[in-house]
C-alpha positions, 0 to 999 in steps of 0.5 A: 485541499488546494488543487495545483491543476485545473479541478476538472483534469484530476477526475478525468485522469483518475477515470483514465487510470481506473479504466486502464486497470480494467482493460485486458492485458494479455500475458502481462502478469503485473497488469492481470487483475483476474488473479489472487495475489498482492498485485491485483490486491493493490489494484482492488484496494485502490479501486475501492478508495476511488469508489469511496472518494468518487461515489460512483456506484458502478465502481463498487459493482465492478469490485463485487463482480471481481470478488465473485469471479475469484471466490475459488482463488480466495479460498486457497490464499494462505500467505501474508502477501496474498492477504491484500485482496481481502482488504475490500471484503469488509466494504463488500459485505456492507454493500451486498449484505452477502455473508460470504464476504464476512465469513471468508474475511473472518477465516482469513483473519483467524489464519493471520492471528493463529497460523501465519508464520512469525519472526522471533519478534512476533512480526508477520514473516513475509511469505509469498505465493512464489516458490521461494521463502524468506525465513524470518524476514520482515518487509515493509510491504506487509503493512499494506498487504496484510495489516490493513486488512486486519484493521478493516476486519477489526472495524467490521467485526468489532473484535478488539483482538484483530485491532490489537494485532494490527496496532502491534504489527505497525509498532513492530514494523516501525521498530524493526525497519526505521533508520534511527538516523534518517527516520526513513525505512529500510526495505527489510529486516532479517531476524536471523542475521539481525541486519537490514540485508542490503540496507536499501532505503527503497522508496516503494517500501516506504510508500507501503507504510506511508500510505498504510498507516493513516488507512489503518489508524482510521480503521482502528479508531474506537476499536483499540488505542494507537500509541502516541509513540507510533504516531510520533514515529510515523511523523518522523518518517514523513519528515524524513521522506520529505527531506529526500524528495526531488525538486520535481516532486518525485523520489529516486527508487532508493531515496538516499541515492539521488543519482538513481531513476525517479520512481512513480509508484513509490512517489505516489504512495508517499504523497497519498499517505501525506494527503491522508495523514493531513486530512485525518489530522495526523500530520501538519497541514504544511506537509501538503506542499510536498504532496502537491508537488508530487501530484503535479509530477505524477499527472505528467506520468499518465498517458492519453490511454491512462497508462502510468509510466516510470513504475519499477517492476516487482522487487524483493529485498535485493543483495545490493543497493545498486541492484535496485536501480537496475530493476526495469520499469513497466506498467503494473496494477500496483503502479496504476493503483497507487496513482489512482489512490493519490488522484482520489485524494484530490477529487 
């Protein structure tokens, strides 16, 4: 892939972003790596991607130490959104040969197959650790937070039932969330009301799927087939996303609202998905022009300490589209992580 910045600057920026993630951030939940939830989950998934693209042994050692320190928290994880950290367990098992990682991952995967709440369509209900429920709601976030882990578990164990469920969840989420007119995704679907709630085509929701699909497809190769229709729908999604990209390479926080603020994490996730899809042959190489423009813009969002700016805070499905533009921006592990994943694609 062609670099639009001096080649040496991207590894340096990636290192800064990674090292900022490891620093202590007192009283900042969104930057707290030493916990078990979706936020640190995105962080450790991104750090693993950075390791796989850079090959630096100390990175995987750091992840193994993190997992060891959080064993007790992993045992209590029983909601879909907190499945995210388990996505690093298959690689940690291969690296350490510690049966704990294999056995714990299988327990989590079996919980997903047999006990995790589902909607009437069979999609995973979006459950969270917070004291709040979203009955029979399907969120795009689940693809990255839970389905990715299931696909990696399928590859680790060779058990086709994990792979088939991962593929089925991909198809369900695309069918329930994809806008038939624009081909981009709504944030969520309410199965009870049979609607998309506020009908927000939120950029970070689209990013979770844009980057999640090629990661999942690569894991399922040789385990179970991916339908041509699913790949076609994914391609339409990316084509739709590119149509909403701003001239500066970013996307507004709700993509159909060009007057809303540009959002860094969602933009990085979409561009990373494009780069991965092109690398894997899922997407046409011409789409890299879009990812290149995003990379150029994202590099300007990283300060000298490695902090990524312009990242919107945690966002449930909101009551109105306008409410998304009122979400404040601040540093987060998922913002750092999605940017690190994008930079890793260009190492």
